[in-house]
C-alpha angles and dihedrals in degrees: 000000000000091000090053092049090047092051091047091053091050091052091048091050091049090049091052090049090050091050091051091050090049092052091048091051101040104024096236140068120271088231089064091065118089127209091273091056094252119141115230119202112191121196115173138148116359131029126259090257091054090050090051091050091049091051090048091052089048092051091049091053092049090049091051091050093050101042102023093233139081118274088256096237109148121209093262093048090046092050091047091050091046091052089050090053092047090051090050090049092052090049090051091049090050091050090048090053090047093051101038103025095235140069119268088232089062091068116094128209091273092055093253119141117231119200115196120208117197124199130016118358119247090249091054090050091050092050091050092049092048091051090049091050091049091052092049090049091051092048092051101040102024092233139082117270118256138044116322113195101019122121122267092257094055091047090049091049090050090051091049091049090050091048091052091051091047091050091050092048090047092051090046092052101039102029096237138066124269088239089063089071117085129210090275091056091250118142116227118205119192115212119187134177140064133286115251114241 
């Protein structure tokens, strides 16, 4: 019975070592990978700071149970340690942004990234700029911009050409197409493919 328990403990230790090696190599836990090889990152409920504070309280309780006394951290030492953890957390967040191109707080419970845009939408900005250009054209040439006596089809073609140019300029300036923005001025980015293991 003791031999069986000893062997089980060795296997559990080996499993933990393998999990640590996996995290070091791939940057995430093996338990976060589903059967399709996709990595799921779940963030729900409390913030990372709240989780750290909960873990600290748990460790203090365990220390008290084992040694029958408080962990001995005075307020100053606690505050210093807390600041050190906060600094480490900020460094981790910066590394996350550097690696993935977005903030960890922008990921919802389903693993989807939400990008918030504040202010005027890109389409509103383009319309304002077009109106301004038309006014400047009218002031300089004394006439409205665009063809005057052409047929409807040629005017429509001119508008379509202008729209294509505007869409290209928009994509060049903002890094995504105008059609990637929904009615709430949110940009949707489609990402496809598998994670390399």
